[in-house]
One Martini backbone bead per residue (centre of mass of N, CA, C, O) as a GRO file, in nm:
protein
  182
    1MET     BB    1   0.237   1.169   4.731
    2PRO     BB    2   0.508   1.040   4.796
    3ASP     BB    3   0.859   1.051   4.673
    4THR     BB    4   0.980   0.753   4.720
    5PHE     BB    5   0.956   0.618   4.432
    6HIS     BB    6   1.075   0.830   4.224
    7GLN     BB    7   1.352   0.927   4.334
    8PRO     BB    8   1.537   0.675   4.298
    9LEU     BB    9   1.500   0.658   3.990
   10ARG     BB   10   1.598   0.940   3.918
   11ASP     BB   11   1.873   0.920   4.050
   12LEU     BB   12   1.974   0.678   3.887
   13LEU     BB   13   1.948   0.810   3.609
   14VAL     BB   14   2.149   1.037   3.667
   15LEU     BB   15   2.394   0.873   3.771
   16ARG     BB   16   2.363   0.653   3.500
   17TYR     BB   17   2.336   0.794   3.222
   18ASP     BB   18   2.592   0.719   3.059
   19GLU     BB   19   2.552   0.415   3.077
   20PHE     BB   20   2.274   0.401   2.944
   21ARG     BB   21   2.350   0.540   2.681
   22GLN     BB   22   2.566   0.335   2.593
   23ARG     BB   23   2.386   0.080   2.595
   24LEU     BB   24   2.175   0.191   2.399
   25ARG     BB   25   2.363   0.255   2.166
   26SER     BB   26   2.454  -0.035   2.122
   27ARG     BB   27   2.164  -0.153   2.081
   28LEU     BB   28   2.051   0.080   1.862
   29GLY     BB   29   2.276   0.260   1.691
   30SER     BB   30   2.196   0.544   1.853
   31ARG     BB   31   2.239   0.831   2.020
   32GLN     BB   32   1.975   0.984   1.978
   33LEU     BB   33   1.783   0.756   2.059
   34ALA     BB   34   1.895   0.719   2.343
   35GLU     BB   35   1.836   1.009   2.447
   36ASP     BB   36   1.534   1.011   2.389
   37ALA     BB   37   1.465   0.767   2.567
   38LEU     BB   38   1.567   0.889   2.836
   39GLN     BB   39   1.383   1.132   2.842
   40GLU     BB   40   1.117   0.969   2.837
   41THR     BB   41   1.177   0.805   3.090
   42TRP     BB   42   1.173   1.038   3.286
   43LEU     BB   43   0.876   1.115   3.232
   44ARG     BB   44   0.754   0.840   3.315
   45VAL     BB   45   0.857   0.827   3.601
   46ASP     BB   46   0.722   1.095   3.688
   47ALA     BB   47   0.417   0.977   3.604
   48MET     BB   48   0.400   0.771   3.806
   49ARG     BB   49   0.147   0.591   4.028
   50ASP     BB   50   0.307   0.361   4.125
   51SER     BB   51   0.413   0.213   4.452
   52THR     BB   52   0.582  -0.008   4.361
   53ALA     BB   53   0.846  -0.182   4.410
   54VAL     BB   54   1.170  -0.215   4.276
   55ARG     BB   55   1.399  -0.463   4.255
   56HIS     BB   56   1.546  -0.361   3.960
   57PRO     BB   57   1.607  -0.050   3.869
   58ALA     BB   58   1.809  -0.062   3.631
   59ALA     BB   59   1.654  -0.270   3.458
   60TYR     BB   60   1.394  -0.111   3.448
   61LEU     BB   61   1.500   0.144   3.304
   62PHE     BB   62   1.612  -0.001   3.055
   63ARG     BB   63   1.342  -0.122   2.962
   64VAL     BB   64   1.192   0.142   2.927
   65ALA     BB   65   1.388   0.258   2.716
   66LEU     BB   66   1.349   0.034   2.505
   67ASN     BB   67   1.045   0.074   2.468
   68VAL     BB   68   1.061   0.365   2.376
   69ALA     BB   69   1.242   0.319   2.129
   70GLU     BB   70   1.044   0.131   1.981
   71GLU     BB   71   0.816   0.335   1.956
   72GLN     BB   72   0.981   0.544   1.795
   73ARG     BB   73   1.043   0.364   1.554
   74ARG     BB   74   0.753   0.312   1.465
   75LYS     BB   75   0.686   0.607   1.413
   76GLN     BB   76   0.920   0.660   1.206
   77ALA     BB   77   0.831   0.444   0.994
   78ARG     BB   78   0.567   0.630   0.918
   79VAL     BB   79   0.772   0.848   0.843
   80MET     BB   80   0.871   1.062   0.609
   81THR     BB   81   1.107   1.188   0.438
   82LEU     BB   82   1.197   1.451   0.254
   83ASP     BB   83   1.309   1.288   0.016
   84GLU     BB   84   1.056   1.110  -0.025
   85VAL     BB   85   0.863   1.342  -0.086
   86GLU     BB   86   1.017   1.455  -0.332
   87ASP     BB   87   0.998   1.197  -0.501
   88LEU     BB   88   0.688   1.199  -0.520
   89TYR     BB   89   0.665   1.468  -0.666
   90LEU     BB   90   0.825   1.386  -0.915
   91MET     BB   91   0.644   1.152  -0.998
   92ALA     BB   92   0.386   1.317  -1.026
   93ASP     BB   93   0.493   1.504  -1.246
   94GLU     BB   94   0.548   1.289  -1.461
   95ARG     BB   95   0.247   1.173  -1.467
   96ALA     BB   96   0.107   1.474  -1.515
   97ASP     BB   97   0.172   1.497  -1.798
   98PRO     BB   98  -0.010   1.604  -2.063
   99VAL     BB   99   0.122   1.438  -2.289
  100ARG     BB  100   0.099   1.162  -2.154
  101GLU     BB  101  -0.205   1.167  -2.119
  102ALA     BB  102  -0.280   1.193  -2.418
  103LEU     BB  103  -0.139   0.935  -2.511
  104GLY     BB  104  -0.294   0.743  -2.328
  105GLU     BB  105  -0.577   0.810  -2.437
  106GLN     BB  106  -0.515   0.732  -2.727
  107GLN     BB  107  -0.444   0.431  -2.670
  108ILE     BB  108  -0.716   0.355  -2.547
  109ALA     BB  109  -0.884   0.421  -2.796
  110MET     BB  110  -0.739   0.220  -2.983
  111LEU     BB  111  -0.807  -0.033  -2.818
  112ARG     BB  112  -1.111  -0.010  -2.832
  113ARG     BB  113  -1.128  -0.030  -3.137
  114ALA     BB  114  -0.987  -0.304  -3.166
  115LEU     BB  115  -1.192  -0.459  -2.989
  116SER     BB  116  -1.450  -0.385  -3.163
  117GLU     BB  117  -1.340  -0.561  -3.418
  118LEU     BB  118  -1.404  -0.803  -3.273
  119PRO     BB  119  -1.536  -1.069  -3.201
  120ARG     BB  120  -1.727  -1.128  -2.936
  121ARG     BB  121  -1.574  -1.373  -2.808
  122ARG     BB  122  -1.287  -1.265  -2.839
  123ARG     BB  123  -1.330  -1.009  -2.674
  124ALA     BB  124  -1.411  -1.157  -2.410
  125ILE     BB  125  -1.146  -1.315  -2.378
  126VAL     BB  126  -0.945  -1.081  -2.372
  127THR     BB  127  -1.075  -0.927  -2.139
  128ALA     BB  128  -1.066  -1.151  -1.927
  129ALA     BB  129  -0.757  -1.220  -1.942
  130ARG     BB  130  -0.618  -0.913  -1.947
  131LEU     BB  131  -0.818  -0.726  -1.762
  132ASN     BB  132  -0.940  -0.961  -1.536
  133ASP     BB  133  -0.769  -1.224  -1.472
  134VAL     BB  134  -0.887  -1.478  -1.601
  135PRO     BB  135  -0.880  -1.793  -1.619
  136HIS     BB  136  -0.881  -2.006  -1.881
  137LYS     BB  137  -1.068  -2.224  -1.765
  138GLU     BB  138  -1.301  -2.030  -1.700
  139ILE     BB  139  -1.347  -1.928  -1.985
  140ALA     BB  140  -1.413  -2.200  -2.112
  141ALA     BB  141  -1.663  -2.254  -1.935
  142ARG     BB  142  -1.830  -2.001  -2.012
  143HIS     BB  143  -1.810  -2.078  -2.343
  144GLY     BB  144  -1.790  -2.387  -2.412
  145VAL     BB  145  -1.475  -2.443  -2.442
  146SER     BB  146  -1.165  -2.498  -2.500
  147LEU     BB  147  -0.852  -2.420  -2.407
  148ARG     BB  148  -0.741  -2.399  -2.695
  149THR     BB  149  -0.948  -2.191  -2.795
  150VAL     BB  150  -0.872  -1.970  -2.603
  151GLU     BB  151  -0.577  -1.942  -2.700
  152LYS     BB  152  -0.643  -1.871  -2.996
  153GLU     BB  153  -0.824  -1.624  -2.945
  154LEU     BB  154  -0.619  -1.464  -2.785
  155LYS     BB  155  -0.400  -1.448  -2.996
  156ALA     BB  156  -0.568  -1.312  -3.218
  157GLY     BB  157  -0.652  -1.064  -3.052
  158LEU     BB  158  -0.365  -0.961  -2.981
  159GLU     BB  159  -0.259  -0.930  -3.267
  160HIS     BB  160  -0.466  -0.721  -3.355
  161CYS     BB  161  -0.407  -0.504  -3.139
  162CYS     BB  162  -0.107  -0.468  -3.204
  163LYS     BB  163  -0.144  -0.378  -3.494
  164ARG     BB  164  -0.323  -0.121  -3.425
  165LEU     BB  165  -0.082  -0.017  -3.216
  166ASP     BB  166   0.202  -0.071  -3.329
  167ARG     BB  167   0.285  -0.362  -3.213
  168GLU     BB  168   0.451  -0.621  -3.080
  169TYR     BB  169   0.403  -0.955  -3.075
  170ILE     BB  170   0.434  -1.155  -2.773
  171GLN     BB  171   0.490  -1.464  -2.690
  172ARG     BB  172   0.353  -1.614  -2.398
  173PHE     BB  173   0.395  -1.813  -2.113
  174GLY     BB  174   0.174  -1.842  -1.886
  175PRO     BB  175   0.128  -1.633  -1.656
  176LYS     BB  176   0.071  -1.328  -1.583
  177ILE     BB  177   0.274  -1.051  -1.551
  178LYS     BB  178   0.328  -0.836  -1.293
  179ARG     BB  179   0.368  -0.491  -1.329
  180PRO     BB  180   0.482  -0.208  -1.252
  181PRO     BB  181   0.417   0.101  -1.286
  182SER     BB  182   0.575   0.354  -1.509
   0.00000   0.00000   0.00000
């Protein structure tokens, strides 16, 4: 294939490189991103197999460079920085502490014992409401009791478990608040 299509675009890119870089830098906010986009634009122009003439070559090159920069940003958004990776390792180290694991297992065992001490229906209500996030209305329908009975059973069950785990029972109203794991 003759070089008539590629050469004018490459020449224009070389001739107006500084202008393209400045416009891209203004638009993208990064000199490095602008330069990387222009380098990739050069490679793409060189690899083009389409022989269609471009009506506005400068606008065409600028648009190709913007598209390249956007692709690079998307790729970079998926890549973690070294600092982010180190933070994850530190978090993993904190959570993997054998002492914390043992304490957590001990608390789970204590909770299981406290739940086993509850009457069957109360245990089912506490488990459904707090461990399985089942709405109170649905629990009432399952057990054939009123919503008020579900609330009383839940309160009594939670007070019992808190006492066994040596924790303070705090009455709260409304739906359960989801907290991120600490």
